[in-house]
Structure formats: C-alpha cells, structure tokens
C-alpha positions in Angstrom: 0.0 0.0 0.0 0.8 3.7 -0.1 3.1 5.1 2.6 1.4 7.5 5.0 4.6 9.5 5.6 4.4 13.2 5.4 5.4 15.0 2.2 8.7 17.0 2.4 9.8 19.5 -0.2 13.4 20.7 -0.6 15.0 23.4 -2.6 18.2 25.5 -2.7 17.8 29.2 -3.0 19.4 32.5 -2.0 16.0 33.7 -0.9 13.1 34.5 -3.2 12.4 30.9 -4.5 13.0 29.6 -1.0 10.5 32.0 0.5 7.9 31.2 -2.1 8.3 27.4 -1.6 8.3 27.8 2.2 5.1 29.9 2.0 3.4 27.4 -0.3 4.4 24.5 1.9 3.0 26.3 4.9 -0.4 26.8 3.1 -0.4 23.1 2.1 0.7 21.7 5.4 3.9 20.3 3.9 7.3 20.2 5.5 10.0 22.2 3.7 13.7 22.5 3.9 15.5 25.3 2.1 19.2 25.1 1.5 20.6 28.6 1.6 24.1 29.9 1.1 25.7 31.2 4.3 26.0 34.6 2.6 22.2 34.9 2.1 20.9 38.0 3.9 19.6 37.3 7.4 16.3 38.9 6.5 15.8 36.3 3.8 16.7 33.4 6.1 14.4 34.7 8.7 11.6 35.1 6.2 12.0 31.4 5.2 12.0 30.4 8.8 9.0 32.6 9.4 6.9 30.4 7.1 7.9 27.4 9.2 10.6 25.9 6.9 13.9 24.6 8.0 17.0 26.5 6.7 20.2 24.5 6.1 23.2 26.7 5.3 26.0 25.8 2.9 28.9 27.4 1.2 28.0 29.9 -1.4 28.8 27.8 -4.5 26.5 26.1 -7.0 28.2 22.8 -6.2 27.8 23.1 -2.4 24.1 24.0 -2.9 23.5 21.0 -5.1 25.3 18.6 -2.7 23.5 20.0 0.4 20.1 19.8 -1.3 20.8 16.3 -2.5 21.8 15.3 1.1 18.6 16.8 2.5 16.4 15.0 -0.1 18.1 11.7 0.9 17.8 12.4 4.6 14.1 13.5 4.5 13.0 11.3 1.6 11.9 14.6 0.2 11.1 15.9 -3.3 13.5 18.4 -4.8 11.9 21.5 -6.4 14.9 23.1 -8.2 14.7 26.9 -8.5 15.7 27.1 -12.1 15.8 23.6 -13.6 12.3 22.3 -12.7 10.0 22.5 -15.8 7.0 23.5 -13.7 8.9 26.3 -12.0 10.1 27.5 -15.3 6.6 27.4 -16.8 5.2 29.3 -13.8 7.9 32.0 -14.0 7.3 32.2 -17.7 3.8 33.6 -17.1 4.7 36.4 -14.8 4.9 39.2 -17.4 1.7 37.9 -19.1 -0.2 38.0 -15.8 1.1 41.5 -14.9 0.0 42.8 -18.3 -3.4 41.2 -18.0 -3.9 42.9 -14.6 -2.2 46.2 -15.5 -2.2 46.6 -19.3 -0.7 50.1 -19.3 2.6 49.2 -17.6 5.6 51.1 -18.9 8.2 48.8 -17.4 8.6 45.6 -15.3 11.5 45.4 -12.9 12.5 41.9 -11.9 15.2 40.5 -9.5 18.0 38.7 -11.3 19.3 36.4 -8.5 19.1 33.1 -10.3 17.7 34.6 -13.5 14.4 32.6 -13.4 12.1 35.6 -13.3 13.5 37.2 -16.4 13.4 34.0 -18.5 
C-alpha cells in the first residue's frame, strides 16, 4: 500500500524561491527545507523560517548548494523542487509578465530581480 509518511519539499535558494516554496508548503501543510548559502541576507533566512521551513546553510557555490540539497532530499525522503531547472517552476515563471500585463495593461516597465535569473526568462 501507499506510505502515509508526510510529504517533504526541498530546494536550494538565496532567498526568493525559497521564501515562495516555504510559503506554499505552509499553506499546504507540507514540511519544507530550504538550502541557503551562508551569505544569504539574514532577513531572507528569517523570512523562510517565518513560514515554518527549516533552513540548512551551505557554502555559497552552486556545487555546495546541489550537494547539500541532495543530502537533504536523501535524509528526508523529500522531493527536490529546483529553483531554475524544474519544468513546472520554469513554466510558472514564464507567465509572470503575461499575468502582470493582464492585470495592469498600461505598464511602462517591469522590474525583476535577477538572482538566479528565473524571473527574467
């Protein structure tokens, strides 16, 4: 039969994606662990924790992030939701400008953060 263990989501993020996943996990009643570089701003770490997620710090390199996230997935039997390689994340980010323009058709400009580059894709 199916396991009745609790779902656990994992990602690696300097902040924005991690905060979004932590907030969604809280709404859905799902456990979340966000791997964040040790250099991430404290305000972003605290925001992730404020949504109830666990923060695991790592060195600020792509390799360290990938390794730490992989380790957390293995330890928690979690599901990795990659911030810029997951097709569903990419598809969601791809609709941001369309949704903004539908809501506010007379925008002159859209300013987006370029941390991982996903929101400008």
